[in-house]
N, C-alpha and C positions, 0 to 999 in steps of 0.2 A: 604154324600149323595152326589152326586153332585147338584147343580143348576141352569137351563136352566134359563137364564133372559131373561124378556118380556116386549117388547116397543108394546105401543099401539099406531098408526097412524092415522091420518087425521081427529082427532077431529077438531071442528069445534065449539063447545058449551060447557059454562062455568061450566056445573052442569056432563057432561062429563067428563071432566078434574076432577073437584072433586071426581067422584065415582072411575076411572083409578088410582087415588093415592089411595085412599081407601083403592084399590080391591090392591093392591099392584105392579102395573106397576115399572117397574124398568125406564123407559122412556115413553116420552109422543112427539108424534111426527107433527107437524102443516106443513100442505104444500101451498107451495109458487108456486110450478109446474101450470105455467097456462094452461096445459089440463085438470089437475086432476077434476073433481066436489065437489074436498072437499077442494077445494084451497084459502085460507083465505085472508087478506090486512094486512098490516102494523099495521093499530090501534087495529083489531081482536086480532092478535097474540100479542100484547104486552099484551094487557086485558088477554088473554087467559095465556099467562107467566107467569103473575102474581098471579096465584093457582099454580103454579108448586112450590113445595117444595124443598130444596136442596139436599135433597137424592133421587130425583126422576131428572133426566137428561130430559133437554128440546133439542130433534131434529128436527132440521129445515132442512125439506127437497126443494131443488133445482132440474132445469134441465136445462141444456144450457142456465140460465141466464146471462147479461153481467155483468162482475166483478164489477162494481160500485153498481149496482143494488142487489149483493149480500151484498158487505160490508154497504148498507144502513140498510140491512134487520138483520148484525149482531149485528147495532151499535144501533137500535134501539129494537129488539126484545131479544138480548145476551144470544143465544144459548147456550148451554154447549157441541153440537156437530153439524158440518151440515151433509147431505146425501145428494150425488149427485147424478141422474138417467137418466144422458142424457152422452153425449162424450167426458164429461171433463177429462184429461189428471192427471195421478198425479199431476202433477209440478203446473197446474191449481187449484185444491183442496189443496193444501197446502197452497196457494199464502194469505190466512184467517189468520191464525194461528190457527186453531181451530181441533182438532182432526174430524177425516172425516168417513163415512161411504159411503161404494162404491158399488150400486147396479149395478149388473152385469145381465143381461136377458136370463133367459134359456128356452124362448119359441122358442123353434125351435131346429135344429139337428145338427148347426153351433159347433164348436167347441169354449170354452169360456173359457179364460185364464187370471185367478185372479192374476196374478205374476206381472200384470204392474201395479198393487197399494199395492204396498209391506207393507207402513204404514198403508192402510185404512182397518180399519173392513168392511169386507168382506161379502154383502149381494145378497144372492140368491133368485132371484125372478123370474117368470113365464112370464112375458112379454118378448114379441121379445125384440130382442137386438136395444135400440133408442128409443124403446116407452115408455110409461107411466105406470106405476105400476093401483096397487087397481083392475085388473081384475077379481080377485074370485076364477081363475084359477089357478090349481098345474099342477106340470111339475114330472118324474119320479126324485125321490128325490136321488134314489141311483147316480146319476150322481155328484154329489154335496160330498157323505160321505167321499171320500178322503178328500176334503179338508179339511175337518172338525176335523180330523186327524193330518192336517202338518201347521194350525193354527184358531186362535179364527173365527168362523161364523156365522152372523145370518140367518135364514132360514126364507123365506116368500114365499108367492104364494100361495091363497087357503085356507090361514091356518082357521081352524074355530075347538070350541070345539070339532065334531066329528071326526077329523082327527090328532091334533097334536098328540096326544099319540102317535099315527104309526107313522108320522114324526119325532119324535125325537130320538120315538127307531130306526126308521131306518136311521139316520143321526148323532147324538149325537151334537146336532150344539152347540154353546156358547150362542147361544141366538134366541128367534123367533119372530117374525112381527106380527104383525096379524092388519087389516082393516076393508074391506071388511067383513069378518067372525065374526064381532062382533056387525055390524050394522043394523039397523030399513031400511035404506037409505040411502044416499051415505054422508057421512060427519054426522051420527043421531047415536050414538053409544046406544045400549042396554046394561043396568044397567046387565040383567039374563046373557046375552051371553058374557060380559065381564067376567064376577065371574064365570061363567062354562070353559070359556075358562083357567082363572087362574088354577082351581080347575084342569083342565086335566093336566096341566103342572105339576103342584106338582105330580097329581097320576102316570104322566111314571118318574119323577124323582124317586121317593117313591121307584118304580120296579126296578131301576138300579141295573144290581148287582154290 
């Protein structure tokens, strides 16, 4: 049976991190992008980081932030991976010496090519190119089904317990990323929705022929 990895992003509370880990999340995302209502500061992130055990990855999300600021975040928070949501080039993403996720916005009709980041785990999201994620909107999953056959792909954008099974069957991504779809409010995760999302992903994997 295939297993789709799960990342829960935009956590701001210790109890939400604890529950995400308890329910089996493979990764937890902490957001530093200034445009996001889920943004945390260094102190908050360092405190949350301490609650993420070794078998669950800590991912720090940044967006067009100065290199010195990203270096400080890396030094204080000690993430396992970085996630870039802006116009960062592959060279800019690599300079921090960590594995990285590169978000590509599919919120529009403009062709998007993942080839510019050959070393990244590409994340297909529903935001417009250059805009922030966390919109809660979906996009045409057929646009990236071919990507998932060529390289590991993380799928995001409006995923929630009610549609993630359909999304996985359509794309067969390596991983899925959820934020808004498991929230009671920006940055405030719902234990019930997180658990329902995990179960929906498991059902999709179990039905894989």
